[in-house]
MITI-855525 format. One record per residue (C-alpha): residue in one letter; x, y, z. Coordinates in steps of 0.02 Angstrom, whole numbers, plus 50000, padded with zeros to 5 digits. Example, Ala and Ser with C-alpha at 12.3 -4.5 7.8 and 13.67 -1.06 7.14 Angstrom:
<node type="a" u="50615" v="49775" w="50390"/>
<node type="s" u="50684" v="49947" w="50357"/>
***
This chain:
<node type="m" u="47173" v="52176" w="49393"/>
<node type="i" u="47166" v="52202" w="49582"/>
<node type="e" u="47340" v="52240" w="49649"/>
<node type="p" u="47396" v="52099" w="49767"/>
<node type="t" u="47432" v="52145" w="49947"/>
<node type="p" u="47612" v="52127" w="50012"/>
<node type="l" u="47567" v="51960" w="50091"/>
<node type="q" u="47486" v="51899" w="49930"/>
<node type="r" u="47640" v="51951" w="49828"/>
<node type="l" u="47751" v="51846" w="49941"/>
<node type="w" u="47625" v="51704" w="49933"/>
<node type="l" u="47621" v="51707" w="49742"/>
<node type="t" u="47811" v="51711" w="49735"/>
<node type="e" u="47821" v="51555" w="49843"/>
<node type="a" u="47685" v="51470" w="49740"/>
<node type="v" u="47779" v="51505" w="49578"/>
<node type="r" u="47939" v="51434" w="49655"/>
<node type="l" u="47849" v="51273" w="49704"/>
<node type="r" u="47771" v="51260" w="49532"/>
<node type="e" u="47940" v="51277" w="49447"/>
<node type="e" u="48017" v="51148" w="49563"/>
<node type="q" u="47882" v="51023" w="49521"/>
<node type="a" u="47851" v="51058" w="49336"/>
<node type="g" u="48013" v="51137" w="49279"/>
<node type="p" u="48060" v="51318" w="49237"/>
<node type="l" u="47928" v="51428" w="49160"/>
<node type="e" u="47948" v="51533" w="49004"/>
<node type="d" u="48001" v="51692" w="49092"/>
<node type="v" u="48100" v="51800" w="48971"/>
<node type="e" u="47977" v="51942" w="48973"/>
<node type="a" u="47943" v="51920" w="49159"/>
<node type="n" u="48128" v="51935" w="49199"/>
<node type="r" u="48146" v="52087" w="49089"/>
<node type="r" u="48000" v="52173" w="49173"/>
<node type="a" u="48069" v="52126" w="49344"/>
<node type="r" u="48239" v="52203" w="49302"/>
<node type="t" u="48152" v="52359" w="49239"/>
<node type="s" u="48053" v="52375" w="49402"/>
<node type="g" u="48216" v="52402" w="49497"/>
<node type="g" u="48240" v="52375" w="49683"/>
<node type="d" u="48323" v="52232" w="49773"/>
<node type="l" u="48313" v="52047" w="49732"/>
<node type="l" u="48160" v="52021" w="49841"/>
<node type="n" u="48063" v="52156" w="49749"/>
<node type="r" u="48113" v="52088" w="49579"/>
<node type="l" u="48067" v="51909" w="49626"/>
<node type="q" u="47895" v="51969" w="49678"/>
<node type="h" u="47873" v="52073" w="49520"/>
<node type="r" u="47920" v="51923" w="49413"/>
<node type="a" u="47805" v="51805" w="49507"/>
<node type="v" u="47655" v="51922" w="49499"/>
<node type="w" u="47677" v="51944" w="49311"/>
<node type="l" u="47692" v="51755" w="49284"/>
<node type="a" u="47543" v="51725" w="49398"/>
<node type="q" u="47437" v="51846" w="49299"/>
<node type="r" u="47491" v="51771" w="49133"/>
<node type="d" u="47464" v="51590" w="49185"/>
<node type="g" u="47302" v="51617" w="49282"/>
<node type="l" u="47378" v="51586" w="49454"/>
<node type="l" u="47320" v="51758" w="49511"/>
<node type="d" u="47140" v="51713" w="49465"/>
<node type="a" u="47164" v="51546" w="49552"/>
<node type="m" u="47217" v="51636" w="49710"/>
<node type="g" u="47057" v="51737" w="49702"/>
<node type="h" u="46958" v="51575" w="49688"/>
<node type="w" u="47054" v="51501" w="49835"/>
<node type="l" u="47020" v="51655" w="49942"/>
<node type="q" u="46837" v="51646" w="49896"/>
<node type="g" u="46837" v="51463" w="49946"/>
<node type="a" u="46925" v="51509" w="50109"/>
<node type="r" u="46789" v="51636" w="50150"/>
<node type="l" u="46654" v="51507" w="50113"/>
<node type="a" u="46745" v="51378" w="50221"/>
<node type="l" u="46756" v="51505" w="50362"/>
<node type="l" u="46570" v="51540" w="50345"/>
<node type="a" u="46536" v="51353" w="50355"/>
<node type="l" u="46640" v="51341" w="50515"/>
<node type="v" u="46543" v="51487" w="50589"/>
<node type="v" u="46377" v="51401" w="50552"/>
<node type="l" u="46446" v="51239" w="50624"/>
<node type="a" u="46503" v="51331" w="50781"/>
<node type="l" u="46332" v="51411" w="50808"/>
<node type="i" u="46242" v="51246" w="50786"/>
<node type="s" u="46367" v="51155" w="50899"/>
<node type="g" u="46346" v="51288" w="51034"/>
<node type="a" u="46158" v="51265" w="51032"/>
<node type="g" u="46184" v="51076" w="51045"/>
<node type="l" u="46297" v="51099" w="51197"/>
<node type="a" u="46164" v="51201" w="51285"/>
<node type="f" u="46026" v="51075" w="51252"/>
<node type="a" u="46140" v="50931" w="51305"/>
<node type="a" u="46181" v="51021" w="51467"/>
<node type="l" u="46004" v="51067" w="51523"/>
<node type="g" u="45891" v="50944" w="51435"/>
<node type="n" u="45705" v="50973" w="51415"/>
<node type="g" u="45669" v="51024" w="51594"/>
<node type="e" u="45575" v="50865" w="51641"/>
<node type="h" u="45716" v="50803" w="51755"/>
<node type="p" u="45833" v="50894" w="51875"/>
<node type="v" u="45997" v="50952" w="51801"/>
<node type="n" u="46155" v="50876" w="51871"/>
<node type="v" u="46261" v="51034" w="51881"/>
<node type="f" u="46428" v="50948" w="51858"/>
<node type="w" u="46369" v="50843" w="51711"/>
<node type="a" u="46301" v="51004" w="51635"/>
<node type="l" u="46468" v="51089" w="51666"/>
<node type="g" u="46559" v="50944" w="51585"/>
<node type="s" u="46445" v="50953" w="51433"/>
<node type="l" u="46477" v="51139" w="51412"/>
<node type="l" u="46664" v="51146" w="51445"/>
<node type="g" u="46733" v="50968" w="51438"/>
<node type="l" u="46775" v="50958" w="51252"/>
<node type="n" u="46831" v="51139" w="51248"/>
<node type="l" u="46950" v="51107" w="51394"/>
<node type="l" u="47024" v="50951" w="51313"/>
<node type="m" u="47054" v="51041" w="51148"/>
<node type="l" u="47127" v="51191" w="51237"/>
<node type="v" u="47249" v="51083" w="51336"/>
<node type="g" u="47301" v="50993" w="51176"/>
<node type="w" u="47331" v="51158" w="51088"/>
<node type="g" u="47437" v="51222" w="51233"/>
<node type="l" u="47540" v="51062" w="51248"/>
<node type="g" u="47575" v="51060" w="51062"/>
<node type="l" u="47630" v="51241" w="51069"/>
<node type="v" u="47745" v="51215" w="51219"/>
<node type="f" u="47827" v="51049" w="51178"/>
<node type="t" u="47836" v="51049" w="50988"/>
<node type="g" u="47833" v="51234" w="50951"/>
<node type="e" u="47692" v="51204" w="50828"/>
<node type="q" u="47510" v="51154" w="50837"/>
<node type="n" u="47400" v="51071" w="50710"/>
<node type="a" u="47225" v="51122" w="50760"/>
<node type="n" u="47092" v="51011" w="50687"/>
<node type="l" u="46983" v="51160" w="50648"/>
<node type="g" u="47129" v="51243" w="50557"/>
<node type="r" u="47163" v="51089" w="50453"/>
<node type="l" u="46978" v="51073" w="50416"/>
<node type="w" u="46973" v="51254" w="50358"/>
<node type="l" u="47122" v="51230" w="50241"/>
<node type="w" u="47046" v="51071" w="50169"/>
<node type="l" u="46877" v="51153" w="50142"/>
<node type="s" u="46959" v="51306" w="50062"/>
<node type="g" u="47041" v="51199" w="49929"/>
<node type="k" u="46882" v="51099" w="49896"/>
<node type="l" u="46770" v="51252" w="49882"/>
<node type="a" u="46893" v="51342" w="49767"/>
<node type="r" u="46859" v="51212" w="49629"/>
<node type="d" u="47012" v="51264" w="49530"/>
<node type="a" u="47148" v="51141" w="49484"/>
<node type="r" u="47275" v="51283" w="49475"/>
<node type="t" u="47266" v="51306" w="49665"/>
<node type="a" u="47369" v="51148" w="49697"/>
<node type="q" u="47525" v="51245" w="49750"/>
<node type="l" u="47436" v="51385" w="49842"/>
<node type="a" u="47399" v="51302" w="50010"/>
<node type="p" u="47573" v="51222" w="50026"/>
<node type="a" u="47654" v="51386" w="49975"/>
<node type="l" u="47556" v="51482" w="50105"/>
<node type="l" u="47603" v="51360" w="50243"/>
<node type="l" u="47787" v="51362" w="50195"/>
<node type="l" u="47787" v="51551" w="50190"/>
<node type="l" u="47705" v="51568" w="50361"/>
<node type="q" u="47811" v="51433" w="50444"/>
<node type="r" u="47969" v="51535" w="50421"/>
<node type="r" u="47905" v="51661" w="50549"/>
<node type="h" u="47798" v="51533" w="50643"/>
<node type="l" u="47646" v="51629" w="50584"/>
<node type="n" u="47553" v="51470" w="50541"/>
<node type="r" u="47528" v="51432" w="50727"/>
<node type="w" u="47457" v="51605" w="50757"/>
<node type="g" u="47350" v="51611" w="50600"/>
<node type="i" u="47273" v="51440" w="50629"/>
<node type="g" u="47262" v="51477" w="50815"/>
<node type="l" u="47165" v="51636" w="50779"/>
<node type="i" u="47039" v="51539" w="50673"/>
<node type="t" u="47025" v="51399" w="50801"/>
<node type="h" u="46999" v="51509" w="50953"/>
<node type="s" u="46880" v="51625" w="50861"/>
<node type="v" u="46771" v="51478" w="50808"/>
<node type="w" u="46770" v="51413" w="50988"/>
<node type="v" u="46721" v="51586" w="51050"/>
<node type="l" u="46572" v="51585" w="50932"/>
<node type="a" u="46524" v="51409" w="50986"/>
<node type="l" u="46531" v="51453" w="51170"/>
<node type="l" u="46438" v="51617" w="51144"/>
<node type="s" u="46304" v="51520" w="51053"/>
<node type="a" u="46297" v="51397" w="51199"/>
<node type="l" u="46282" v="51543" w="51321"/>
<node type="l" u="46142" v="51623" w="51221"/>
<node type="f" u="46041" v="51463" w="51209"/>
<node type="l" u="46077" v="51426" w="51391"/>
<node type="l" u="45999" v="51593" w="51440"/>
<node type="m" u="45852" v="51564" w="51322"/>
<node type="l" u="45817" v="51392" w="51397"/>
<node type="m" u="45831" v="51457" w="51575"/>
<node type="a" u="45715" v="51602" w="51534"/>
<node type="t" u="45579" v="51491" w="51461"/>
<node type="r" u="45589" v="51334" w="51569"/>
<node type="r" u="45600" v="51294" w="51754"/>
<node type="y" u="45755" v="51194" w="51798"/>
<node type="g" u="45806" v="51116" w="51962"/>
<node type="f" u="45990" v="51082" w="51999"/>
<node type="v" u="46066" v="50937" w="52094"/>
<node type="w" u="46232" v="50852" w="52119"/>
<node type="e" u="46254" v="50666" w="52150"/>
<node type="t" u="46395" v="50559" w="52216"/>
<node type="t" u="46427" v="50387" w="52288"/>
<node type="i" u="46602" v="50399" w="52360"/>
<node type="l" u="46634" v="50586" w="52387"/>
<node type="h" u="46586" v="50689" w="52539"/>
<node type="s" u="46469" v="50837" w="52521"/>
<node type="d" u="46607" v="50954" w="52583"/>
<node type="t" u="46705" v="50911" w="52425"/>
<node type="f" u="46565" v="50982" w="52318"/>
<node type="v" u="46551" v="51135" w="52429"/>
<node type="i" u="46737" v="51173" w="52411"/>
<node type="f" u="46739" v="51135" w="52225"/>
<node type="t" u="46584" v="51238" w="52187"/>
<node type="q" u="46642" v="51390" w="52285"/>
<node type="a" u="46817" v="51378" w="52210"/>
<node type="l" u="46747" v="51378" w="52033"/>
<node type="g" u="46628" v="51519" w="52079"/>
<node type="a" u="46761" v="51633" w="52153"/>
<node type="l" u="46803" v="51723" w="51991"/>
<node type="p" u="46622" v="51732" w="51930"/>
<node type="a" u="46574" v="51802" w="52101"/>
<node type="w" u="46708" v="51936" w="52082"/>
<node type="m" u="46623" v="51983" w="51918"/>
<node type="g" u="46452" v="51995" w="52002"/>
<node type="f" u="46378" v="51822" w="51974"/>
<node type="n" u="46284" v="51739" w="52117"/>
<node type="v" u="46361" v="51584" w="52195"/>
<node type="p" u="46259" v="51456" w="52295"/>
<node type="t" u="46289" v="51461" w="52482"/>
<node type="p" u="46360" v="51307" w="52570"/>
<node type="e" u="46186" v="51268" w="52636"/>
<node type="m" u="46112" v="51273" w="52460"/>
<node type="i" u="46252" v="51162" w="52394"/>
<node type="r" u="46229" v="51031" w="52531"/>
<node type="a" u="46040" v="51034" w="52511"/>
<node type="s" u="46055" v="51009" w="52323"/>
<node type="g" u="46138" v="50843" w="52355"/>
<node type="d" u="45975" v="50770" w="52415"/>
<node type="a" u="45850" v="50842" w="52289"/>
<node type="a" u="45822" v="50988" w="52174"/>
<node type="l" u="45776" v="51138" w="52280"/>
<node type="n" u="45612" v="51223" w="52241"/>
<node type="i" u="45673" v="51383" w="52320"/>
<node type="e" u="45679" v="51521" w="52189"/>
<node type="n" u="45841" v="51593" w="52257"/>
<node type="a" u="45927" v="51423" w="52247"/>
<node type="r" u="45877" v="51395" w="52065"/>
<node type="q" u="45935" v="51571" w="52018"/>
<node type="a" u="46098" v="51550" w="52112"/>
<node type="w" u="46139" v="51385" w="52025"/>
<node type="a" u="46090" v="51457" w="51855"/>
<node type="a" u="46200" v="51611" w="51884"/>
<node type="w" u="46343" v="51500" w="51941"/>
<node type="l" u="46331" v="51393" w="51784"/>
<node type="v" u="46325" v="51545" w="51669"/>
<node type="g" u="46469" v="51629" w="51761"/>
<node type="v" u="46580" v="51475" w="51752"/>
<node type="l" u="46545" v="51456" w="51566"/>
<node type="l" u="46589" v="51638" w="51536"/>
<node type="v" u="46744" v="51646" w="51646"/>
<node type="y" u="46822" v="51476" w="51609"/>
<node type="g" u="46759" v="51450" w="51432"/>
<node type="i" u="46731" v="51610" w="51334"/>
<node type="v" u="46857" v="51728" w="51416"/>
<node type="p" u="47011" v="51614" w="51395"/>
<node type="r" u="46969" v="51581" w="51213"/>
<node type="l" u="46940" v="51766" w="51182"/>
<node type="l" u="47107" v="51811" w="51263"/>
<node type="l" u="47199" v="51678" w="51162"/>
<node type="a" u="47116" v="51738" w="51001"/>
<node type="s" u="47174" v="51915" w="51042"/>
<node type="l" u="47351" v="51852" w="51077"/>
<node type="c" u="47355" v="51757" w="50912"/>
<node type="l" u="47293" v="51910" w="50819"/>
<node type="w" u="47428" v="52020" w="50899"/>
<node type="c" u="47566" v="51893" w="50859"/>
<node type="w" u="47500" v="51875" w="50681"/>
<node type="q" u="47501" v="52061" w="50647"/>
<node type="r" u="47672" v="52082" w="50728"/>
<node type="g" u="47751" v="51938" w="50631"/>
<node type="r" u="47670" v="51983" w="50465"/>
<node type="r" u="47769" v="52146" w="50457"/>
<node type="s" u="47933" v="52049" w="50457"/>
<node type="l" u="47876" v="51913" w="50338"/>
<node type="g" u="47993" v="51879" w="50192"/>
<node type="l" u="48066" v="51746" w="50077"/>
<node type="d" u="48213" v="51629" w="50104"/>
<node type="l" u="48324" v="51692" w="49965"/>
<node type="t" u="48450" v="51551" w="49995"/>
<node type="l" u="48330" v="51422" w="49922"/>
<node type="p" u="48392" v="51351" w="49756"/>
<node type="g" u="48238" v="51413" w="49662"/>
<node type="y" u="48278" v="51593" w="49709"/>
<node type="a" u="48468" v="51579" w="49701"/>
<node type="q" u="48459" v="51522" w="49519"/>
<node type="l" u="48364" v="51680" w="49474"/>
<node type="r" u="48486" v="51801" w="49555"/>
<node type="e" u="48599" v="51823" w="49404"/>
<node type="r" u="48452" v="51842" w="49285"/>
<node type="l" u="48363" v="51971" w="49393"/>
<node type="m" u="48516" v="52055" w="49470"/>
<node type="p" u="48654" v="52054" w="49336"/>
<node type="s" u="48830" v="52066" w="49406"/>
<node type="s" u="48864" v="52233" w="49324"/>
<node type="e" u="48707" v="52305" w="49401"/>
<node type="r" u="48749" v="52240" w="49574"/>
<node type="l" u="48918" v="52326" w="49559"/>
<node type="g" u="48830" v="52490" w="49526"/>
<node type="v" u="48860" v="52506" w="49338"/>
<node type="n" u="48702" v="52558" w="49247"/>
<node type="d" u="48670" v="52566" w="49060"/>
<node type="a" u="48666" v="52737" w="48984"/>
<node type="a" u="48498" v="52806" w="48929"/>
<node type="p" u="48452" v="52726" w="48762"/>
<node type="d" u="48460" v="52824" w="48600"/>
<node type="l" u="48299" v="52752" w="48530"/>
<node type="l" u="48174" v="52853" w="48631"/>
<node type="p" u="48270" v="53000" w="48703"/>
<node type="g" u="48118" v="53099" w="48758"/>
<node type="a" u="48016" v="52958" w="48836"/>
<node type="q" u="47975" v="52941" w="49019"/>
<node type="a" u="48021" v="52784" w="49113"/>
<node type="g" u="47878" v="52667" w="49147"/>
<node type="g" u="47768" v="52533" w="49073"/>
<node type="a" u="47635" v="52534" w="48939"/>
<node type="e" u="47502" v="52576" w="49068"/>
<node type="q" u="47584" v="52746" w="49089"/>
<node type="a" u="47579" v="52890" w="48966"/>
<node type="g" u="47717" v="52867" w="48839"/>
<node type="t" u="47789" v="52988" w="48713"/>
<node type="g" u="47857" v="52976" w="48537"/>
<node type="a" u="47820" v="52860" w="48392"/>
<node type="v" u="47916" v="52706" w="48335"/>
<node type="l" u="47913" v="52601" w="48177"/>
<node type="v" u="47990" v="52427" w="48182"/>
<node type="g" u="47996" v="52282" w="48059"/>
<node type="i" u="47989" v="52098" w="48102"/>
<node type="e" u="48093" v="51974" w="48000"/>
<node type="l" u="48091" v="52071" w="47837"/>
<node type="d" u="48201" v="52010" w="47695"/>
<node type="n" u="48303" v="52111" w="47569"/>
<node type="e" u="48158" v="52113" w="47445"/>
<node type="q" u="48061" v="52231" w="47557"/>
<node type="p" u="48128" v="52409" w="47544"/>
<node type="w" u="48174" v="52473" w="47716"/>
<node type="p" u="48165" v="52594" w="47797"/>
<node type="p" u="48025" v="52693" w="47717"/>
<node type="e" u="48032" v="52881" w="47713"/>
<node type="l" u="47979" v="52933" w="47888"/>
<node type="p" u="47928" v="53098" w="47967"/>
<node type="t" u="48061" v="53171" w="48080"/>
<node type="e" u="47958" v="53136" w="48236"/>
<node type="v" u="47953" v="52948" w="48201"/>
<node type="v" u="48098" v="52838" w="48258"/>
<node type="d" u="48154" v="52692" w="48150"/>
<node type="a" u="48191" v="52546" w="48266"/>
<node type="g" u="48258" v="52440" w="48123"/>
<node type="i" u="48218" v="52259" w="48085"/>
<node type="l" u="48207" v="52128" w="48222"/>
<node type="d" u="48286" v="51973" w="48149"/>
<node type="n" u="48379" v="51897" w="48297"/>
<node type="r" u="48365" v="51873" w="48484"/>
<node type="e" u="48486" v="52011" w="48528"/>
<node type="s" u="48395" v="52145" w="48430"/>
<node type="r" u="48229" v="52092" w="48505"/>
<node type="q" u="48293" v="52096" w="48683"/>
<node type="k" u="48377" v="52264" w="48658"/>
<node type="l" u="48218" v="52345" w="48591"/>
<node type="l" u="48108" v="52266" w="48726"/>
<node type="e" u="48226" v="52328" w="48862"/>
<node type="q" u="48220" v="52503" w="48791"/>
<node type="m" u="48031" v="52503" w="48771"/>
<node type="a" u="48006" v="52439" w="48948"/>
<node type="r" u="48098" v="52593" w="49012"/>
<node type="f" u="48032" v="52715" w="48881"/>
<node type="p" u="47861" v="52658" w="48815"/>
<node type="p" u="47814" v="52743" w="48651"/>
<node type="a" u="47646" v="52827" w="48633"/>
<node type="r" u="47624" v="52750" w="48460"/>
<node type="l" u="47704" v="52593" w="48390"/>
<node type="a" u="47686" v="52527" w="48213"/>
<node type="i" u="47746" v="52350" w="48176"/>
<node type="a" u="47781" v="52305" w="47994"/>
<node type="c" u="47754" v="52122" w="47951"/>
<node type="d" u="47780" v="52026" w="47789"/>
<node type="p" u="47616" v="51931" w="47754"/>
<node type="r" u="47710" v="51815" w="47636"/>
<node type="r" u="47771" v="51728" w="47794"/>
<node type="s" u="47656" v="51622" w="47901"/>
<node type="p" u="47598" v="51701" w="48065"/>
<node type="d" u="47690" v="51576" w="48175"/>
<node type="r" u="47677" v="51576" w="48364"/>
<node type="g" u="47849" v="51654" w="48387"/>
<node type="s" u="47808" v="51805" w="48279"/>
<node type="l" u="47638" v="51830" w="48358"/>
<node type="g" u="47713" v="51815" w="48531"/>
<node type="l" u="47841" v="51949" w="48489"/>
<node type="i" u="47704" v="52062" w="48418"/>
<node type="a" u="47601" v="52040" w="48577"/>
<node type="e" u="47751" v="52076" w="48687"/>
<node type="l" u="47796" v="52232" w="48590"/>
<node type="a" u="47615" v="52291" w="48599"/>
<node type="r" u="47612" v="52268" w="48788"/>
<node type="n" u="47754" v="52392" w="48801"/>
<node type="a" u="47672" v="52531" w="48699"/>
<node type="v" u="47522" v="52640" w="48734"/>
<node type="a" u="47446" v="52611" w="48561"/>
<node type="t" u="47498" v="52486" w="48426"/>
<node type="r" u="47453" v="52458" w="48244"/>
<node type="i" u="47509" v="52322" w="48125"/>
<node type="w" u="47565" v="52363" w="47948"/>
<node type="l" u="47546" v="52215" w="47831"/>
<node type="l" u="47666" v="52255" w="47689"/>
<node type="q" u="47623" v="52238" w="47506"/>
<node type="a" u="47709" v="52104" w="47403"/>
<node type="p" u="47869" v="52157" w="47311"/>
<node type="p" u="47857" v="52190" w="47123"/>
<node type="d" u="47819" v="52036" w="47017"/>
<node type="q" u="47753" v="51942" w="47169"/>
<node type="t" u="47579" v="51914" w="47239"/>
<node type="l" u="47515" v="51878" w="47412"/>
<node type="d" u="47432" v="51715" w="47457"/>
<node type="a" u="47252" v="51758" w="47504"/>
<node type="e" u="47239" v="51613" w="47625"/>
<node type="r" u="47397" v="51663" w="47716"/>
<node type="v" u="47340" v="51845" w="47725"/>
<node type="g" u="47177" v="51780" w="47799"/>
<node type="d" u="47278" v="51686" w="47930"/>
<node type="w" u="47363" v="51850" w="47976"/>
<node type="h" u="47196" v="51938" w="47991"/>
<node type="t" u="47127" v="51802" w="48103"/>
<node type="a" u="47281" v="51798" w="48215"/>
<node type="l" u="47287" v="51988" w="48234"/>
<node type="r" u="47102" v="51996" w="48276"/>
<node type="q" u="47133" v="51868" w="48413"/>
<node type="l" u="47270" v="51980" w="48480"/>
<node type="g" u="47150" v="52128" w="48474"/>
<node type="l" u="47269" v="52235" w="48370"/>
<node type="p" u="47214" v="52348" w="48225"/>
<node type="f" u="47298" v="52314" w="48058"/>
<node type="a" u="47301" v="52382" w="47880"/>
<node type="d" u="47397" v="52356" w="47718"/>
<node type="s" u="47447" v="52539" w="47705"/>
<node type="a" u="47583" v="52629" w="47801"/>
<node type="p" u="47513" v="52713" w="47958"/>
<node type="l" u="47634" v="52859" w="47941"/>
<node type="h" u="47507" v="52996" w="47972"/>
<node type="w" u="47448" v="52909" w="48129"/>
<node type="l" u="47628" v="52888" w="48188"/>
<node type="e" u="47663" v="53072" w="48157"/>
<node type="s" u="47508" v="53152" w="48233"/>
<node type="g" u="47410" v="53016" w="48320"/>
<node type="s" u="47257" v="53045" w="48212"/>
<node type="e" u="47192" v="52953" w="48060"/>
***
């Protein structure tokens, strides 16, 4: 399993909370026990619990599918941006058979971008939020491309998590501005390609405005591009272009440079700066991202994950069962050997004669004894665990679940299927059920006591 990032851990925790609010509490006894064993504050334990539940219930895999869908959706937006940019360039210049109206071309290149940019800014200033269409489209596509019904709570959980630090505006803003940067860069590239391969003449036309208006407007827009080195048409060129497209080479080049410079300065640069701002705000806010622990879903878990005695600083003494073990989970190297029985009756002689190195954990026949042993094994995982089962009983789901949970807290586990007591015989069909169930769990089993294996670790 790939370890989730800090953001993904918070995201999964919020998704599990939403799932429990909508569908009811999950079976979380083992998850809570593992979370308490992990230590740390309530936030850390909530995340540990959620990650374990997400892995068990497939939500962690669903998140991987959603992220894959998000990457595909982002790729689709990139392709759309590149195609749209090319379309803007062709719409602005045409096929070269007619003169290009410079201000219609400028409107084609920057008009929609300017309207969307103003809408984004107004939404940010007056409402404190912004719902960029591109951002919403990306979220919708991400869910569709994930193709996993288990992702239903993931997108809402992510939005709720990010809204607490207003990161949703910066995250969606980063995507929106980046896509616009790509679209405008594509328009610039195709604009240069068209100008390099075709001869364009540039004109401006008006019915009610004076030519001086166009001179002032053109030179005002060209001030910043001129400061960056782009040519700007002279007042004489601008006035002359009002009558017909000039065939003078310098005039065509000046108008082309002016159009490219205006697109770069007033289209690409603002979007690039805003994308950089959103990225900086995103990275800055992500470091302080957290959960709202006052929500009912988290408040109800406080006592189960942070018992009162533990919050007061009283800790349980080290357990007697595995005195030499090291704290940790089953994925770490454990020490010692343990034999435990599950729901054995008085007809089964217990305990058997054990080597001194093997610890007898007794018989688990009630909830308290199970929880006590699981708590101890979570802190001190044994290197070898043998579980004795009575094959006269049916392998019900509760017993198999307990066996699986015990096995997850040991480095190596074997099942001992006891022989029938004197004057009794085992039901072959029931024994077969045990064999089938244990094979499904992936646990080795035998009808003889694995004492030598418990003692030395070898057959």
